[in-house]
C-alpha positions in Angstrom: -40.9 0.2 67.5 -41.0 2.2 64.4 -37.9 3.9 66.0 -36.2 0.8 66.1 -36.6 -0.2 62.4 -33.6 1.7 59.9 -34.6 3.5 56.9 -33.1 4.5 54.1 -33.5 7.2 51.3 -34.8 7.1 48.0 -31.4 8.7 47.0 -29.1 5.6 49.1 -31.8 3.2 47.2 -30.9 4.3 43.9 -27.4 4.8 44.6 -27.2 0.8 45.9 -29.0 -0.1 42.8 -26.4 1.8 40.9 -23.8 0.2 42.5 -24.9 -3.1 41.8 -25.5 -2.7 38.4 -21.6 -0.9 38.2 -20.5 -4.0 39.6 -22.1 -6.7 37.6 -19.4 -8.2 35.3 -21.7 -8.7 32.2 -23.7 -5.5 33.2 -21.4 -3.1 34.3 -18.1 -4.5 32.0 -19.8 -4.1 28.9 -22.3 -5.6 26.3 -23.5 -5.8 22.6 -27.1 -5.5 21.9 -29.4 -5.9 18.9 -32.9 -3.5 19.2 -34.5 -0.9 17.2 -34.3 3.1 17.7 -37.1 4.8 18.8 -37.9 8.3 20.2 -34.6 9.1 19.2 -33.2 13.0 20.2 -30.6 14.7 19.1 -29.5 17.0 21.9 -27.9 19.5 19.5 -26.7 22.3 22.1 -24.7 19.2 24.0 -24.7 16.8 21.3 -25.7 14.4 23.0 -28.1 11.0 21.6 -31.3 10.2 23.8 -33.6 7.3 22.6 -35.0 3.8 23.7 -34.0 0.3 22.4 -36.6 -1.5 21.8 -37.7 -5.5 20.6 -40.8 -7.3 19.8 -40.9 -7.7 23.7 -39.3 -4.7 26.2 -37.9 -1.5 25.8 -35.2 0.1 27.7 -33.9 3.7 27.7 -30.2 5.0 26.3 -27.9 7.7 26.1 -25.1 8.1 24.1 -23.1 11.1 25.5 -21.7 13.6 22.4 -17.5 12.3 22.8 -18.8 8.8 21.2 -21.7 10.3 19.1 -19.6 12.4 17.6 -17.2 9.4 16.2 -20.3 7.8 13.9 -20.2 7.6 10.8 -23.8 7.5 10.4 -26.7 9.5 11.8 -29.2 7.6 14.0 -33.1 7.8 13.2 -36.0 5.8 14.6 -37.0 2.4 13.2 -33.3 1.8 12.5 -32.2 -1.5 13.5 -28.7 -1.6 15.4 -25.8 -3.2 17.5 -25.1 -1.0 20.5 -22.2 -1.4 22.7 -22.4 0.0 26.3 -22.9 -0.3 30.0 -26.4 -1.0 32.0 -26.3 1.7 35.2 -28.6 3.7 36.8 -29.5 7.4 36.5 -29.7 8.1 40.7 -31.9 11.2 40.4 -34.5 9.5 38.4 -34.3 5.9 39.7 -34.3 4.5 36.2 -31.7 2.0 34.8 -30.5 2.6 31.3 -27.7 1.7 28.8 -24.9 3.8 28.4 -24.0 3.7 24.4 -19.7 3.9 23.4 -20.2 2.1 20.0 -23.0 1.7 17.2 -23.3 0.1 14.1 -25.8 -0.3 11.6 -27.4 -4.2 12.3 -28.3 -5.9 8.5 -24.8 -5.0 7.2 -23.7 -9.0 8.0 -21.1 -10.8 10.4 -18.4 -9.9 8.5 -18.7 -6.4 8.7 -19.6 -6.3 12.5 -16.1 -8.4 12.9 -14.5 -5.9 10.4 -15.4 -2.7 13.0 -14.4 -4.8 15.5 -11.0 -5.6 14.3 -10.4 -2.5 13.1 -11.3 -0.7 16.6 -8.8 -3.2 18.1 -6.1 -2.6 15.9 -6.0 1.2 15.6 -6.5 1.1 19.9 -3.0 -0.5 19.3 -1.7 1.6 16.7 -1.1 0.0 13.8 -2.8 2.5 11.6 -0.7 5.5 12.9 1.3 7.2 10.2 4.3 7.3 12.1 5.2 3.9 12.2 4.7 3.7 8.3 7.5 3.8 6.1 8.3 6.1 2.6 8.3 3.8 -0.6 12.2 3.5 -2.2 12.5 5.9 -5.0 14.1 3.9 -7.5 13.7 0.0 -6.3 16.1 -2.6 -7.8 13.8 -5.5 -6.9 9.9 -5.9 -6.4 7.9 -8.7 -5.1 4.6 -9.1 -5.7 2.7 -11.6 -3.4 -0.6 -12.6 -5.1 -2.3 -15.0 -7.1 -0.5 -16.2 -9.9 -3.7 -16.8 -12.3 -5.6 -13.4 -11.7 -5.9 -10.5 -13.6 -4.2 -8.6 -11.3 -0.5 -10.3 -11.6 -1.0 -9.5 -15.7 -1.3 -5.9 -15.3 1.2 -4.9 -12.8 3.7 -6.7 -14.7 2.7 -5.1 -18.0 2.7 -1.4 -15.4 6.0 -2.5 -14.3 7.7 -3.3 -17.5 6.3 0.0 -19.5 6.9 2.3 -16.6 10.2 0.9 -14.9 12.0 -2.1 -17.2 15.1 -2.1 -15.4 13.4 -3.4 -12.5 13.4 -7.2 -11.3 10.2 -8.5 -10.7 9.3 -11.6 -8.3 6.4 -13.4 -7.9 5.0 -15.3 -5.0 2.3 -17.1 -5.7 -0.6 -17.6 -3.6 -4.2 -18.3 -2.7 -6.1 -14.8 -1.9 -9.3 -15.9 -1.1 -10.6 -18.8 1.4 -9.0 -20.2 4.6 -5.7 -21.3 3.0 -4.9 -17.7 2.0 -4.0 -15.6 4.7 -1.2 -17.7 5.8 -0.1 -18.3 2.6 -0.1 -14.6 2.2 2.1 -14.4 5.6 4.2 -16.6 4.1 4.9 -14.3 1.3 6.1 -11.8 3.2 8.3 -13.5 5.0 10.1 -15.3 1.7 11.3 -11.2 0.7 11.7 -10.4 4.5 14.3 -13.1 4.7 15.0 -15.5 1.6 14.9 -13.3 -1.4 14.9 -9.6 -0.3 13.4 -6.8 -2.3 12.8 -2.9 -1.9 9.4 -2.8 -2.1 6.1 -5.5 -1.4 3.0 -5.7 -3.4 0.4 -8.1 -1.5 -3.3 -7.8 -3.1 -5.5 -9.1 -5.1 -8.3 -7.8 -7.6 -11.8 -7.2 -7.0 -14.7 -9.3 -5.7 -17.5 -9.8 -3.2 -16.3 -8.8 0.9 -16.0 -12.5 1.4 -13.8 -13.0 -1.5 -11.5 -10.2 -0.1 -12.3 -11.8 3.6 -8.2 -12.8 3.6 -7.2 -9.3 3.9 -9.3 -8.7 6.9 -6.9 -11.4 8.6 -5.5 -10.4 12.4 -2.2 -12.2 11.9 -1.8 -11.4 8.4 -2.2 -7.5 9.5 0.3 -8.2 12.4 3.1 -9.6 9.7 2.2 -6.7 7.4 3.0 -4.2 10.2 6.4 -6.4 11.3 7.5 -6.2 7.8 11.0 -4.5 7.7 10.2 -4.1 3.7 8.1 -1.7 2.4 4.0 -2.6 1.8 2.1 -1.6 -0.8 -1.7 -3.1 -0.4 -3.8 -3.4 -3.3 -7.0 -5.2 -2.7 -10.0 -5.1 -4.7 -11.3 -2.0 -6.2 -11.3 1.6 -5.3 -13.8 1.7 -3.0 -12.9 -1.5 -1.2 -11.1 -1.5 2.0 -9.6 -3.9 4.0 -7.6 -3.9 7.0 -4.1 -5.0 5.3 -5.0 -1.4 3.6 -5.3 0.4 7.0 -1.9 -1.3 7.9 0.4 -0.9 5.1 3.0 1.7 4.1 1.0 2.4 1.0 -2.8 1.9 0.3 -2.9 1.8 -3.5 -6.7 1.4 -4.6 -6.1 -1.1 -7.3 -3.5 -3.2 -8.1 -2.6 -1.3 -11.3 -2.5 2.2 -9.4 -0.2 -0.4 -7.0 2.4 -0.8 -9.9 2.6 2.8 -10.7 2.9 3.6 -6.6 6.1 1.3 -6.9 8.3 2.8 -9.7 8.7 6.0 -11.3 8.2 6.4 -15.0 11.2 5.7 -16.9 9.9 7.9 -19.7 9.8 10.9 -17.7 13.1 10.4 -16.1 14.7 10.4 -19.6 12.8 13.7 -20.0 14.1 15.4 -17.0 17.5 14.2 -17.8 17.7 15.8 -21.2 15.8 18.9 -19.3 18.8 19.5 -17.4 21.2 18.7 -19.5 20.0 21.6 -21.8 19.8 23.8 -18.6 23.4 22.8 -18.0 24.4 24.1 -21.6 22.5 27.0 -21.2 24.3 28.3 -17.9 28.1 27.4 -19.2 27.2 29.5 -22.5 25.5 32.3 -20.8 29.0 32.4 -18.3 31.1 32.5 -21.8 29.3 35.5 -23.1 29.5 37.3 -20.0 33.4 36.9 -20.0 33.6 38.0 -23.3 31.8 41.3 -22.3 33.6 41.7 -19.5 36.8 41.2 -21.8 35.9 43.6 -24.4 34.8 46.4 -22.0 38.3 46.4 -20.5 40.0 46.0 -23.9 38.1 48.9 -25.2 38.8 50.4 -21.9 41.8 53.5 -21.6 43.5 52.1 -19.1 44.7 49.4 -21.3 45.3 51.6 -24.6 49.0 51.4 -23.0 49.3 47.8 -23.3 48.7 47.0 -27.0 50.6 43.7 -27.0 49.5 42.7 -23.6 45.9 42.9 -24.3 46.3 41.2 -27.8 48.1 38.6 -26.2 45.6 37.8 -23.5 42.8 38.3 -25.7 44.2 35.8 -28.1 44.6 33.1 -25.1 41.1 33.9 -24.5 39.7 33.3 -27.4 41.6 30.0 -27.6 40.4 29.4 -24.0 36.7 30.0 -25.3 36.8 27.7 -28.1 37.9 25.0 -26.6 35.4 25.3 -23.6 32.7 25.3 -26.4 34.3 22.3 -27.9 34.4 20.7 -24.9 31.0 21.2 -24.1 29.3 20.3 -27.5 31.4 16.9 -27.0 30.4 16.4 -23.1 26.5 17.0 -24.5 27.2 14.5 -27.1 28.4 11.7 -24.4 25.5 12.4 -22.5 22.7 12.2 -24.7 24.5 9.2 -26.4 24.9 7.5 -22.8 21.2 8.1 -22.1 20.6 6.2 -25.7 22.8 3.7 -24.5 20.5 3.1 -21.4 17.2 3.4 -22.9 18.1 0.4 -25.2 19.2 -1.5 -22.6 16.4 -0.9 -20.2 14.5 -1.8 -23.0 16.6 -4.8 -23.7 16.2 -6.0 -20.2 12.4 -5.7 -20.3 11.1 -9.5 -19.8 8.0 -8.2 -21.9 10.2 -7.6 -24.8 11.9 -10.9 -24.2 8.5 -12.6 -24.7 7.3 -11.4 -27.5 10.2 -12.7 -29.4 9.0 -16.0 -29.3 10.4 -17.1 -25.9 8.3 -18.4 -22.9 8.2 -19.0 -19.0 7.9 -22.5 -18.1 6.2 -22.6 -14.2 4.9 -25.1 -11.8 2.6 -24.4 -9.1 7.0 -24.5 -7.2 7.9 -21.4 -9.2 9.8 -21.1 -12.4 11.5 -24.5 -14.1 15.1 -23.7 -14.6 15.9 -27.8 -14.5 15.2 -31.1 -15.6 15.1 -32.4 -12.1 12.2 -29.6 -11.1 9.6 -31.3 -13.0 9.1 -35.3 -13.4 6.7 -37.1 -15.7 3.1 -36.1 -15.9 3.8 -32.9 -13.8 1.2 -30.3 -14.8 3.1 -26.9 -15.9 2.2 -23.2 -17.4 4.1 -21.8 -20.2 3.6 -18.2 -20.1 4.1 -16.5 -23.4 3.7 -12.8 -24.9 -0.4 -12.6 -25.1 -1.1 -15.2 -22.5 -0.8 -19.0 -21.0 -0.9 -22.7 -22.0 -1.0 -25.5 -19.4 0.4 -28.3 -20.5 1.2 -32.0 -18.9 5.2 -33.2 -18.9 5.0 -36.4 -20.9 9.2 -36.9 -20.8 11.7 -36.0 -19.7 15.2 -36.1 -21.0 18.5 -34.7 -19.2 21.3 -33.3 -21.5 25.0 -35.2 -20.3 27.6 -32.6 -21.1 30.7 -34.9 -20.6 32.5 -37.5 -22.9 30.0 -36.7 -25.4 26.8 -39.0 -24.1 23.6 -38.7 -25.3 20.8 -37.2 -23.5 19.2 -40.0 -20.6 15.4 -39.9 -20.1 14.2 -39.7 -16.4 
């Protein structure tokens, strides 16, 4: 009777168990497990990690092979609470099932960090962080778009630095919330505004420092795709130097702070003036050197014996050369004076165009939440507005609106 029974070898049993585990949608497809590490061993010869994962009620063996282990930014140790991702399978030789770990993050850093790492990995796999897709910033931008809060310290810092370094550039602000649920859609709208309605040469998107929760709007997946799709180069400037967001990884350039973003966006006008001055001096020295060499050559030829019998010809040529030399000297001095005068004129014009210079002369900029007030039709009675002056801003309420009638000499009309 025993001969009629079907037998399986131990290896066949273990292979069958492995097949069942591998084919299970949850266990074989990959899952996250929260546990504490124990019995951790780093096999330095192979680079593999061998350890156990346990909680208050149970324990399971785990292994993390070198290919995945070398990507970790920390060294696991006994007692560390972690979140691990991997597949559950069986080791046929020992008949033991274990978790084959392919990713691990420290537990206790919170759900935000966990979500950040997941989104970062997803977008990195899609190629959004590739350096090859990022574009260089324009060297001399004429218009700069900024997407940020209109009331934060970040916008004031950026306007001050841009006005000081490169006052001839036009600065356009798209006001947006920079934290909370409404922030990502508004930030995306700002990118689209500059791409489709008011084209600029470079966009700065960001905010000042804050907690991880405050900066979380810049870890939004839709915002990441919008930054990657922008036809205009984007500088991400979120928080402080130690803060990193998904927006930083996707942008064409990451700035450690909003102030640094302003410095990256434009050249230093003072440095450009210095370079122009040095180039002008170098050009003048080169021309003078060539003239001196020509005079030396002429003197040598005039004193050579082969020209002794041609004194009259030499004398006429010498006089003509002296005339041309003096004329060239005068032309060089005149051209140099013209270039310096033009440089001074451009510097004065640049200073006059600076938005900060206008404000310091007693002018102000009136704004509502919809933007700069350009006409009485932009506001109505009881609207709130902000009057921006050189050293700060004033919040005011519209008490009355009067429109000036220009035809037939009529007086103003109250709205």
